[in-house]
PDB file of N, CA, C and O in Angstrom:
ATOM      1  N   MET A   1      18.131  16.971 -36.725  1.00  0.00           N
ATOM      2  CA  MET A   1      17.097  16.170 -36.108  1.00  0.00           C
ATOM      3  C   MET A   1      15.765  16.435 -36.782  1.00  0.00           C
ATOM      4  O   MET A   1      15.502  17.539 -37.257  1.00  0.00           O
ATOM      5  N   ALA A   2      14.931  15.412 -36.816  1.00  0.00           N
ATOM      6  CA  ALA A   2      13.618  15.551 -37.441  1.00  0.00           C
ATOM      7  C   ALA A   2      12.672  16.321 -36.525  1.00  0.00           C
ATOM      8  O   ALA A   2      12.740  16.207 -35.302  1.00  0.00           O
ATOM      9  N   LEU A   3      11.798  17.101 -37.135  1.00  0.00           N
ATOM     10  CA  LEU A   3      10.796  17.874 -36.407  1.00  0.00           C
ATOM     11  C   LEU A   3       9.409  17.497 -36.931  1.00  0.00           C
ATOM     12  O   LEU A   3       9.273  17.128 -38.097  1.00  0.00           O
ATOM     13  N   PRO A   4       8.381  17.586 -36.086  1.00  0.00           N
ATOM     14  CA  PRO A   4       7.043  17.254 -36.557  1.00  0.00           C
ATOM     15  C   PRO A   4       6.543  18.298 -37.553  1.00  0.00           C
ATOM     16  O   PRO A   4       6.799  19.493 -37.405  1.00  0.00           O
ATOM     17  N   LYS A   5       5.821  17.819 -38.576  1.00  0.00           N
ATOM     18  CA  LYS A   5       5.273  18.727 -39.588  1.00  0.00           C
ATOM     19  C   LYS A   5       4.097  19.518 -39.036  1.00  0.00           C
ATOM     20  O   LYS A   5       3.928  20.698 -39.343  1.00  0.00           O
ATOM     21  N   ARG A   6       3.279  18.850 -38.214  1.00  0.00           N
ATOM     22  CA  ARG A   6       2.087  19.498 -37.673  1.00  0.00           C
ATOM     23  C   ARG A   6       2.006  19.280 -36.160  1.00  0.00           C
ATOM     24  O   ARG A   6       2.576  18.334 -35.616  1.00  0.00           O
ATOM     25  N   LYS A   7       1.290  20.171 -35.513  1.00  0.00           N
ATOM     26  CA  LYS A   7       1.092  20.064 -34.075  1.00  0.00           C
ATOM     27  C   LYS A   7       0.148  18.897 -33.772  1.00  0.00           C
ATOM     28  O   LYS A   7      -0.887  18.747 -34.420  1.00  0.00           O
ATOM     29  N   LEU A   8       0.512  18.071 -32.781  1.00  0.00           N
ATOM     30  CA  LEU A   8      -0.364  16.987 -32.358  1.00  0.00           C
ATOM     31  C   LEU A   8      -1.511  17.559 -31.533  1.00  0.00           C
ATOM     32  O   LEU A   8      -1.309  18.448 -30.706  1.00  0.00           O
ATOM     33  N   SER A   9      -2.705  17.045 -31.764  1.00  0.00           N
ATOM     34  CA  SER A   9      -3.850  17.512 -30.980  1.00  0.00           C
ATOM     35  C   SER A   9      -3.731  17.000 -29.545  1.00  0.00           C
ATOM     36  O   SER A   9      -3.006  16.042 -29.275  1.00  0.00           O
ATOM     37  N   LYS A  10      -4.448  17.646 -28.634  1.00  0.00           N
ATOM     38  CA  LYS A  10      -4.401  17.244 -27.227  1.00  0.00           C
ATOM     39  C   LYS A  10      -4.954  15.838 -27.044  1.00  0.00           C
ATOM     40  O   LYS A  10      -4.454  15.069 -26.223  1.00  0.00           O
ATOM     41  N   GLY A  11      -5.979  15.510 -27.806  1.00  0.00           N
ATOM     42  CA  GLY A  11      -6.568  14.176 -27.706  1.00  0.00           C
ATOM     43  C   GLY A  11      -5.599  13.092 -28.121  1.00  0.00           C
ATOM     44  O   GLY A  11      -5.495  12.066 -27.449  1.00  0.00           O
ATOM     45  N   ARG A  12      -4.889  13.300 -29.216  1.00  0.00           N
ATOM     46  CA  ARG A  12      -3.920  12.306 -29.685  1.00  0.00           C
ATOM     47  C   ARG A  12      -2.771  12.181 -28.686  1.00  0.00           C
ATOM     48  O   ARG A  12      -2.307  11.078 -28.396  1.00  0.00           O
ATOM     49  N   ARG A  13      -2.323  13.305 -28.170  1.00  0.00           N
ATOM     50  CA  ARG A  13      -1.245  13.289 -27.167  1.00  0.00           C
ATOM     51  C   ARG A  13      -1.691  12.545 -25.910  1.00  0.00           C
ATOM     52  O   ARG A  13      -0.941  11.730 -25.373  1.00  0.00           O
ATOM     53  N   ASP A  14      -2.910  12.822 -25.439  1.00  0.00           N
ATOM     54  CA  ASP A  14      -3.399  12.195 -24.221  1.00  0.00           C
ATOM     55  C   ASP A  14      -3.679  10.712 -24.419  1.00  0.00           C
ATOM     56  O   ASP A  14      -3.480   9.932 -23.488  1.00  0.00           O
ATOM     57  N   ARG A  15      -4.129  10.297 -25.585  1.00  0.00           N
ATOM     58  CA  ARG A  15      -4.330   8.867 -25.841  1.00  0.00           C
ATOM     59  C   ARG A  15      -2.994   8.128 -25.830  1.00  0.00           C
ATOM     60  O   ARG A  15      -2.921   6.985 -25.378  1.00  0.00           O
ATOM     61  N   ARG A  16      -1.964   8.760 -26.313  1.00  0.00           N
ATOM     62  CA  ARG A  16      -0.649   8.145 -26.295  1.00  0.00           C
ATOM     63  C   ARG A  16      -0.156   7.965 -24.862  1.00  0.00           C
ATOM     64  O   ARG A  16       0.527   6.987 -24.557  1.00  0.00           O
ATOM     65  N   ARG A  17      -0.499   8.899 -23.989  1.00  0.00           N
ATOM     66  CA  ARG A  17      -0.039   8.859 -22.600  1.00  0.00           C
ATOM     67  C   ARG A  17      -1.014   8.157 -21.665  1.00  0.00           C
ATOM     68  O   ARG A  17      -0.822   8.197 -20.450  1.00  0.00           O
ATOM     69  N   SER A  18      -2.036   7.525 -22.182  1.00  0.00           N
ATOM     70  CA  SER A  18      -3.087   6.962 -21.332  1.00  0.00           C
ATOM     71  C   SER A  18      -2.563   5.860 -20.413  1.00  0.00           C
ATOM     72  O   SER A  18      -3.085   5.703 -19.309  1.00  0.00           O
ATOM     73  N   HIS A  19      -1.570   5.103 -20.818  1.00  0.00           N
ATOM     74  CA  HIS A  19      -1.051   4.024 -19.983  1.00  0.00           C
ATOM     75  C   HIS A  19      -0.052   4.511 -18.934  1.00  0.00           C
ATOM     76  O   HIS A  19       0.462   3.699 -18.165  1.00  0.00           O
ATOM     77  N   LEU A  20       0.232   5.794 -18.884  1.00  0.00           N
ATOM     78  CA  LEU A  20       1.200   6.330 -17.932  1.00  0.00           C
ATOM     79  C   LEU A  20       0.560   6.744 -16.610  1.00  0.00           C
ATOM     80  O   LEU A  20       1.258   7.229 -15.719  1.00  0.00           O
ATOM     81  N   ALA A  21      -0.753   6.562 -16.463  1.00  0.00           N
ATOM     82  CA  ALA A  21      -1.442   6.991 -15.252  1.00  0.00           C
ATOM     83  C   ALA A  21      -0.982   6.162 -14.058  1.00  0.00           C
ATOM     84  O   ALA A  21      -0.691   4.974 -14.202  1.00  0.00           O
ATOM     85  N   LEU A  22      -0.914   6.779 -12.884  1.00  0.00           N
ATOM     86  CA  LEU A  22      -0.516   6.092 -11.666  1.00  0.00           C
ATOM     87  C   LEU A  22      -1.693   5.299 -11.102  1.00  0.00           C
ATOM     88  O   LEU A  22      -2.847   5.702 -11.249  1.00  0.00           O
ATOM     89  N   THR A  23      -1.398   4.185 -10.466  1.00  0.00           N
ATOM     90  CA  THR A  23      -2.430   3.384  -9.822  1.00  0.00           C
ATOM     91  C   THR A  23      -2.229   3.438  -8.316  1.00  0.00           C
ATOM     92  O   THR A  23      -1.111   3.624  -7.835  1.00  0.00           O
ATOM     93  N   GLY A  24      -3.302   3.277  -7.587  1.00  0.00           N
ATOM     94  CA  GLY A  24      -3.224   3.273  -6.136  1.00  0.00           C
ATOM     95  C   GLY A  24      -2.660   1.976  -5.618  1.00  0.00           C
ATOM     96  O   GLY A  24      -2.655   0.973  -6.331  1.00  0.00           O
ATOM     97  N   THR A  25      -2.176   1.977  -4.369  1.00  0.00           N
ATOM     98  CA  THR A  25      -1.632   0.769  -3.785  1.00  0.00           C
ATOM     99  C   THR A  25      -2.766  -0.166  -3.394  1.00  0.00           C
ATOM    100  O   THR A  25      -3.820   0.279  -2.938  1.00  0.00           O
ATOM    101  N   ALA A  26      -2.546  -1.455  -3.574  1.00  0.00           N
ATOM    102  CA  ALA A  26      -3.554  -2.449  -3.230  1.00  0.00           C
ATOM    103  C   ALA A  26      -3.530  -2.677  -1.722  1.00  0.00           C
ATOM    104  O   ALA A  26      -2.479  -2.965  -1.148  1.00  0.00           O
ATOM    105  N   LEU A  27      -4.685  -2.547  -1.088  1.00  0.00           N
ATOM    106  CA  LEU A  27      -4.795  -2.750   0.348  1.00  0.00           C
ATOM    107  C   LEU A  27      -5.716  -3.933   0.621  1.00  0.00           C
ATOM    108  O   LEU A  27      -6.714  -4.126  -0.073  1.00  0.00           O
ATOM    109  N   VAL A  28      -5.378  -4.718   1.630  1.00  0.00           N
ATOM    110  CA  VAL A  28      -6.201  -5.846   2.042  1.00  0.00           C
ATOM    111  C   VAL A  28      -6.514  -5.700   3.527  1.00  0.00           C
ATOM    112  O   VAL A  28      -5.843  -4.956   4.242  1.00  0.00           O
ATOM    113  N   VAL A  29      -7.537  -6.414   3.982  1.00  0.00           N
ATOM    114  CA  VAL A  29      -7.929  -6.373   5.389  1.00  0.00           C
ATOM    115  C   VAL A  29      -7.100  -7.390   6.162  1.00  0.00           C
ATOM    116  O   VAL A  29      -6.994  -8.548   5.757  1.00  0.00           O
ATOM    117  N   CYS A  30      -6.520  -6.960   7.263  1.00  0.00           N
ATOM    118  CA  CYS A  30      -5.746  -7.851   8.127  1.00  0.00           C
ATOM    119  C   CYS A  30      -6.715  -8.807   8.821  1.00  0.00           C
ATOM    120  O   CYS A  30      -7.694  -8.352   9.413  1.00  0.00           O
ATOM    121  N   PRO A  31      -6.470 -10.135   8.764  1.00  0.00           N
ATOM    122  CA  PRO A  31      -7.399 -11.065   9.409  1.00  0.00           C
ATOM    123  C   PRO A  31      -7.378 -10.992  10.935  1.00  0.00           C
ATOM    124  O   PRO A  31      -8.344 -11.404  11.578  1.00  0.00           O
ATOM    125  N   GLN A  32      -6.307 -10.480  11.524  1.00  0.00           N
ATOM    126  CA  GLN A  32      -6.206 -10.409  12.982  1.00  0.00           C
ATOM    127  C   GLN A  32      -6.939  -9.199  13.551  1.00  0.00           C
ATOM    128  O   GLN A  32      -7.794  -9.336  14.425  1.00  0.00           O
ATOM    129  N   CYS A  33      -6.592  -7.996  13.041  1.00  0.00           N
ATOM    130  CA  CYS A  33      -7.126  -6.762  13.643  1.00  0.00           C
ATOM    131  C   CYS A  33      -8.123  -6.037  12.751  1.00  0.00           C
ATOM    132  O   CYS A  33      -8.688  -5.023  13.160  1.00  0.00           O
ATOM    133  N   LYS A  34      -8.349  -6.534  11.547  1.00  0.00           N
ATOM    134  CA  LYS A  34      -9.332  -5.983  10.602  1.00  0.00           C
ATOM    135  C   LYS A  34      -9.001  -4.564  10.119  1.00  0.00           C
ATOM    136  O   LYS A  34      -9.898  -3.838   9.691  1.00  0.00           O
ATOM    137  N   SER A  35      -7.740  -4.166  10.181  1.00  0.00           N
ATOM    138  CA  SER A  35      -7.345  -2.865   9.637  1.00  0.00           C
ATOM    139  C   SER A  35      -6.751  -3.080   8.242  1.00  0.00           C
ATOM    140  O   SER A  35      -6.361  -4.196   7.898  1.00  0.00           O
ATOM    141  N   LEU A  36      -6.684  -2.025   7.448  1.00  0.00           N
ATOM    142  CA  LEU A  36      -6.133  -2.133   6.107  1.00  0.00           C
ATOM    143  C   LEU A  36      -4.613  -2.103   6.145  1.00  0.00           C
ATOM    144  O   LEU A  36      -4.009  -1.354   6.913  1.00  0.00           O
ATOM    145  N   ARG A  37      -4.004  -2.937   5.299  1.00  0.00           N
ATOM    146  CA  ARG A  37      -2.547  -2.985   5.209  1.00  0.00           C
ATOM    147  C   ARG A  37      -2.169  -3.302   3.770  1.00  0.00           C
ATOM    148  O   ARG A  37      -2.989  -3.866   3.045  1.00  0.00           O
ATOM    149  N   PRO A  38      -0.945  -2.961   3.319  1.00  0.00           N
ATOM    150  CA  PRO A  38      -0.499  -3.343   1.975  1.00  0.00           C
ATOM    151  C   PRO A  38      -0.342  -4.858   1.879  1.00  0.00           C
ATOM    152  O   PRO A  38      -0.104  -5.530   2.883  1.00  0.00           O
ATOM    153  N   THR A  39      -0.474  -5.382   0.685  1.00  0.00           N
ATOM    154  CA  THR A  39      -0.355  -6.823   0.496  1.00  0.00           C
ATOM    155  C   THR A  39       1.077  -7.284   0.735  1.00  0.00           C
ATOM    156  O   THR A  39       2.026  -6.538   0.491  1.00  0.00           O
ATOM    157  N   HIS A  40       1.228  -8.503   1.208  1.00  0.00           N
ATOM    158  CA  HIS A  40       2.526  -9.160   1.429  1.00  0.00           C
ATOM    159  C   HIS A  40       3.431  -8.380   2.370  1.00  0.00           C
ATOM    160  O   HIS A  40       4.645  -8.354   2.172  1.00  0.00           O
ATOM    161  N   THR A  41       2.863  -7.745   3.388  1.00  0.00           N
ATOM    162  CA  THR A  41       3.656  -7.021   4.385  1.00  0.00           C
ATOM    163  C   THR A  41       3.123  -7.335   5.780  1.00  0.00           C
ATOM    164  O   THR A  41       1.979  -7.758   5.941  1.00  0.00           O
ATOM    165  N   VAL A  42       3.958  -7.124   6.770  1.00  0.00           N
ATOM    166  CA  VAL A  42       3.539  -7.272   8.158  1.00  0.00           C
ATOM    167  C   VAL A  42       2.575  -6.139   8.483  1.00  0.00           C
ATOM    168  O   VAL A  42       2.795  -4.993   8.090  1.00  0.00           O
ATOM    169  N   CYS A  43       1.513  -6.464   9.199  1.00  0.00           N
ATOM    170  CA  CYS A  43       0.513  -5.456   9.561  1.00  0.00           C
ATOM    171  C   CYS A  43       1.148  -4.441  10.512  1.00  0.00           C
ATOM    172  O   CYS A  43       1.682  -4.835  11.549  1.00  0.00           O
ATOM    173  N   PRO A  44       1.106  -3.156  10.191  1.00  0.00           N
ATOM    174  CA  PRO A  44       1.710  -2.166  11.091  1.00  0.00           C
ATOM    175  C   PRO A  44       0.906  -1.966  12.369  1.00  0.00           C
ATOM    176  O   PRO A  44       1.426  -1.437  13.351  1.00  0.00           O
ATOM    177  N   ASN A  45      -0.349  -2.381  12.366  1.00  0.00           N
ATOM    178  CA  ASN A  45      -1.200  -2.180  13.533  1.00  0.00           C
ATOM    179  C   ASN A  45      -0.998  -3.273  14.586  1.00  0.00           C
ATOM    180  O   ASN A  45      -0.796  -2.969  15.762  1.00  0.00           O
ATOM    181  N   CYS A  46      -1.051  -4.548  14.168  1.00  0.00           N
ATOM    182  CA  CYS A  46      -0.948  -5.642  15.142  1.00  0.00           C
ATOM    183  C   CYS A  46       0.357  -6.420  15.041  1.00  0.00           C
ATOM    184  O   CYS A  46       0.668  -7.188  15.951  1.00  0.00           O
ATOM    185  N   GLY A  47       1.131  -6.254  13.976  1.00  0.00           N
ATOM    186  CA  GLY A  47       2.432  -6.913  13.856  1.00  0.00           C
ATOM    187  C   GLY A  47       2.368  -8.354  13.412  1.00  0.00           C
ATOM    188  O   GLY A  47       3.344  -9.084  13.586  1.00  0.00           O
ATOM    189  N   SER A  48       1.254  -8.799  12.843  1.00  0.00           N
ATOM    190  CA  SER A  48       1.145 -10.198  12.424  1.00  0.00           C
ATOM    191  C   SER A  48       1.259 -10.305  10.908  1.00  0.00           C
ATOM    192  O   SER A  48       0.979  -9.360  10.171  1.00  0.00           O
ATOM    193  N   TYR A  49       1.683 -11.495  10.466  1.00  0.00           N
ATOM    194  CA  TYR A  49       1.761 -11.797   9.039  1.00  0.00           C
ATOM    195  C   TYR A  49       1.426 -13.264   8.857  1.00  0.00           C
ATOM    196  O   TYR A  49       2.089 -14.126   9.434  1.00  0.00           O
ATOM    197  N   ARG A  50       0.437 -13.552   8.086  1.00  0.00           N
ATOM    198  CA  ARG A  50      -0.027 -14.907   7.790  1.00  0.00           C
ATOM    199  C   ARG A  50      -0.316 -15.699   9.070  1.00  0.00           C
ATOM    200  O   ARG A  50       0.028 -16.876   9.177  1.00  0.00           O
ATOM    201  N   GLY A  51      -0.948 -15.034  10.028  1.00  0.00           N
ATOM    202  CA  GLY A  51      -1.381 -15.713  11.249  1.00  0.00           C
ATOM    203  C   GLY A  51      -0.350 -15.797  12.353  1.00  0.00           C
ATOM    204  O   GLY A  51      -0.683 -16.245  13.450  1.00  0.00           O
ATOM    205  N   ALA A  52       0.882 -15.391  12.117  1.00  0.00           N
ATOM    206  CA  ALA A  52       1.918 -15.449  13.145  1.00  0.00           C
ATOM    207  C   ALA A  52       2.365 -14.043  13.510  1.00  0.00           C
ATOM    208  O   ALA A  52       2.400 -13.157  12.656  1.00  0.00           O
ATOM    209  N   GLU A  53       2.708 -13.837  14.780  1.00  0.00           N
ATOM    210  CA  GLU A  53       3.174 -12.532  15.234  1.00  0.00           C
ATOM    211  C   GLU A  53       4.637 -12.370  14.854  1.00  0.00           C
ATOM    212  O   GLU A  53       5.487 -13.144  15.295  1.00  0.00           O
ATOM    213  N   MET A  54       4.930 -11.369  14.040  1.00  0.00           N
ATOM    214  CA  MET A  54       6.289 -11.151  13.560  1.00  0.00           C
ATOM    215  C   MET A  54       7.031 -10.095  14.367  1.00  0.00           C
ATOM    216  O   MET A  54       8.224 -10.237  14.633  1.00  0.00           O
ATOM    217  N   ILE A  55       6.324  -9.035  14.757  1.00  0.00           N
ATOM    218  CA  ILE A  55       6.972  -7.954  15.502  1.00  0.00           C
ATOM    219  C   ILE A  55       6.107  -7.593  16.701  1.00  0.00           C
ATOM    220  O   ILE A  55       4.885  -7.737  16.669  1.00  0.00           O
ATOM    221  N   GLU A  56       6.758  -7.123  17.757  1.00  0.00           N
ATOM    222  CA  GLU A  56       6.044  -6.623  18.924  1.00  0.00           C
ATOM    223  C   GLU A  56       5.613  -5.192  18.639  1.00  0.00           C
ATOM    224  O   GLU A  56       6.422  -4.376  18.197  1.00  0.00           O
ATOM    225  N   THR A  57       4.369  -4.888  18.885  1.00  0.00           N
ATOM    226  CA  THR A  57       3.892  -3.521  18.705  1.00  0.00           C
ATOM    227  C   THR A  57       3.764  -2.859  20.074  1.00  0.00           C
ATOM    228  O   THR A  57       3.727  -3.543  21.097  1.00  0.00           O
ATOM    229  N   LYS A  58       3.697  -1.556  20.092  1.00  0.00           N
ATOM    230  CA  LYS A  58       3.641  -0.822  21.357  1.00  0.00           C
ATOM    231  C   LYS A  58       2.383  -1.168  22.140  1.00  0.00           C
ATOM    232  O   LYS A  58       2.429  -1.260  23.367  1.00  0.00           O
ATOM    233  N   THR A  59       1.271  -1.360  21.459  1.00  0.00           N
ATOM    234  CA  THR A  59       0.034  -1.674  22.170  1.00  0.00           C
ATOM    235  C   THR A  59       0.130  -3.042  22.831  1.00  0.00           C
ATOM    236  O   THR A  59      -0.366  -3.212  23.945  1.00  0.00           O
ATOM    237  N   LYS A  60       0.749  -4.019  22.184  1.00  0.00           N
ATOM    238  CA  LYS A  60       0.890  -5.348  22.782  1.00  0.00           C
ATOM    239  C   LYS A  60       1.878  -5.314  23.939  1.00  0.00           C
ATOM    240  O   LYS A  60       1.681  -6.009  24.936  1.00  0.00           O
ATOM    241  N   GLU A  61       2.941  -4.517  23.826  1.00  0.00           N
ATOM    242  CA  GLU A  61       3.898  -4.393  24.922  1.00  0.00           C
ATOM    243  C   GLU A  61       3.219  -3.793  26.141  1.00  0.00           C
ATOM    244  O   GLU A  61       3.454  -4.241  27.263  1.00  0.00           O
ATOM    245  N   ALA A  62       2.379  -2.783  25.934  1.00  0.00           N
ATOM    246  CA  ALA A  62       1.685  -2.136  27.041  1.00  0.00           C
ATOM    247  C   ALA A  62       0.702  -3.110  27.694  1.00  0.00           C
ATOM    248  O   ALA A  62       0.555  -3.108  28.916  1.00  0.00           O
ATOM    249  N   LYS A  63       0.028  -3.941  26.894  1.00  0.00           N
ATOM    250  CA  LYS A  63      -0.913  -4.907  27.439  1.00  0.00           C
ATOM    251  C   LYS A  63      -0.186  -5.979  28.241  1.00  0.00           C
ATOM    252  O   LYS A  63      -0.666  -6.395  29.296  1.00  0.00           O
ATOM    253  N   SER A  64       0.971  -6.429  27.751  1.00  0.00           N
ATOM    254  CA  SER A  64       1.718  -7.475  28.462  1.00  0.00           C
ATOM    255  C   SER A  64       2.280  -6.942  29.778  1.00  0.00           C
ATOM    256  O   SER A  64       2.334  -7.679  30.762  1.00  0.00           O
ATOM    257  N   LYS A  65       2.701  -5.672  29.815  1.00  0.00           N
ATOM    258  CA  LYS A  65       3.203  -5.083  31.049  1.00  0.00           C
ATOM    259  C   LYS A  65       2.085  -4.920  32.056  1.00  0.00           C
ATOM    260  O   LYS A  65       2.294  -5.115  33.254  1.00  0.00           O
ATOM    261  N   ALA A  66       0.879  -4.559  31.578  1.00  0.00           N
ATOM    262  CA  ALA A  66      -0.250  -4.383  32.475  1.00  0.00           C
ATOM    263  C   ALA A  66      -0.675  -5.718  33.080  1.00  0.00           C
ATOM    264  O   ALA A  66      -1.094  -5.766  34.236  1.00  0.00           O
ATOM    265  N   LYS A  67      -0.570  -6.797  32.313  1.00  0.00           N
ATOM    266  CA  LYS A  67      -0.936  -8.129  32.825  1.00  0.00           C
ATOM    267  C   LYS A  67       0.071  -8.613  33.841  1.00  0.00           C
ATOM    268  O   LYS A  67      -0.309  -9.289  34.797  1.00  0.00           O
ATOM    269  N   SER A  68       1.346  -8.295  33.672  1.00  0.00           N
ATOM    270  CA  SER A  68       2.381  -8.784  34.582  1.00  0.00           C
ATOM    271  C   SER A  68       2.358  -8.072  35.928  1.00  0.00           C
ATOM    272  O   SER A  68       2.877  -8.613  36.905  1.00  0.00           O
ATOM    273  N   LYS A  69       1.775  -6.877  36.014  1.00  0.00           N
ATOM    274  CA  LYS A  69       1.746  -6.121  37.268  1.00  0.00           C
ATOM    275  C   LYS A  69       0.678  -6.594  38.193  1.00  0.00           C
ATOM    276  O   LYS A  69       0.528  -6.056  39.290  1.00  0.00           O
TER     277      LYS A  69
END
């Protein structure tokens, strides 16, 4: 197998690896509850997606039970 003739400098090594850095997840503001959520997902806080309620959340269940009593 071939071996390098000379040691690569740290700068050259790091420039080669510059595109390997991790990026943070993109977060958007939920239009219903104004909390941050990942893009293209149901809001974990209020359970809505694109203006429609997709899942029942515990806070909404508690509010509906309190109204029915």
